[in-house]
Legacy VTK file of the C-alpha trace (Angstrom):
# vtk DataFile Version 3.0
C-alpha trace
ASCII
DATASET POLYDATA
POINTS 111 float
7.495 -10.043 169.282
8.251 -7.389 171.885
5.512 -6.538 174.409
4.541 -2.915 175.087
2.321 -1.440 177.761
-0.734 0.573 176.643
0.961 3.951 177.129
3.909 2.983 174.922
1.757 1.268 172.304
-0.244 4.423 171.553
2.801 6.715 171.421
4.733 4.818 168.746
4.365 4.554 164.978
0.918 3.972 163.539
-0.741 4.218 166.967
0.714 7.671 167.564
-0.253 8.829 164.080
-3.829 7.610 164.538
-4.164 9.202 167.987
-2.801 12.519 166.667
-5.414 12.460 163.900
-8.145 12.134 166.537
-7.034 15.105 168.654
-9.870 17.361 167.461
-12.410 14.671 168.362
-11.234 14.262 171.967
-14.423 15.583 173.661
-16.647 13.373 171.496
-14.387 10.351 172.017
-14.438 10.883 175.783
-18.245 11.125 175.759
-18.714 7.851 173.854
-16.072 6.120 175.972
-17.941 7.111 179.148
-21.245 5.917 177.693
-20.138 2.664 176.044
-16.552 1.887 176.990
-13.374 2.667 175.120
-13.528 0.325 172.136
-17.304 0.166 171.605
-17.453 3.967 171.913
-14.805 4.501 169.270
-16.472 1.958 167.003
-19.825 3.709 167.437
-18.228 6.940 166.278
-16.702 5.208 163.246
-20.084 3.705 162.332
-21.689 7.146 162.647
-19.057 8.725 160.396
-19.590 6.012 157.794
-23.342 6.647 157.926
-22.731 10.409 157.590
-20.887 9.822 154.301
-24.203 8.720 152.801
-25.679 12.155 153.597
-23.246 13.932 151.280
-24.712 15.483 148.148
-22.421 13.421 145.901
-23.219 10.073 147.556
-25.633 8.953 144.826
-23.060 9.718 142.142
-20.372 7.576 143.789
-19.550 4.317 142.058
-21.388 1.188 143.201
-18.018 -0.157 144.364
-17.406 2.898 146.583
-20.927 2.655 148.014
-20.462 -1.066 148.690
-17.098 -0.405 150.379
-18.692 2.106 152.768
-21.550 -0.296 153.530
-19.138 -3.174 154.140
-16.897 -1.025 156.343
-19.907 0.046 158.411
-21.126 -3.564 158.715
-17.658 -4.657 159.831
-17.425 -1.872 162.439
-20.875 -2.693 163.811
-20.128 -6.424 163.924
-16.950 -5.801 165.953
-18.813 -3.415 168.276
-21.562 -5.976 168.905
-18.979 -8.681 169.641
-17.172 -6.399 172.108
-20.385 -5.464 173.886
-21.394 -9.136 174.064
-17.980 -10.081 175.473
-18.275 -7.317 178.091
-21.694 -8.598 179.148
-20.412 -12.169 179.430
-17.445 -10.970 181.477
-19.588 -8.953 183.879
-22.035 -11.859 184.280
-19.164 -14.191 185.121
-17.862 -11.707 187.673
-21.282 -11.276 189.281
-21.898 -15.016 189.535
-18.504 -15.697 191.119
-19.098 -16.142 194.846
-15.381 -16.083 195.642
-14.082 -12.510 195.998
-10.536 -13.569 195.148
-11.729 -15.197 191.934
-13.536 -12.018 190.916
-10.332 -10.013 191.433
-8.372 -12.464 189.293
-10.944 -12.198 186.497
-10.811 -8.394 186.601
-7.026 -8.511 186.265
-7.296 -10.664 183.133
-9.595 -8.151 181.406
LINES 1 112
111 0 1 2 3 4 5 6 7 8 9 10 11 12 13 14 15 16 17 18 19 20 21 22 23 24 25 26 27 28 29 30 31 32 33 34 35 36 37 38 39 40 41 42 43 44 45 46 47 48 49 50 51 52 53 54 55 56 57 58 59 60 61 62 63 64 65 66 67 68 69 70 71 72 73 74 75 76 77 78 79 80 81 82 83 84 85 86 87 88 89 90 91 92 93 94 95 96 97 98 99 100 101 102 103 104 105 106 107 108 109 110
């Protein structure tokens, strides 16, 4: 498998298509990224959009399968967000407890 840097990864194929579809949401994405970090912020937005679907007038007339799919998608998004936030906390705790400045720099590079 060929390795790509972040800039290349998001400008090719599916990544580029997804990013283009988010262009109108840029200010909101930037806000959540500042508040929560890049991935948790984007996941928070996705969870909010999934919750908003349930506010639609036709929500109660959707099939039980469609309702379950939205609920499962939201649960999956939230579970990933919680895992990311937990991993960030563990990483920052490890960095803070490292008394060796060089070791802290090495850990930051790995993240």
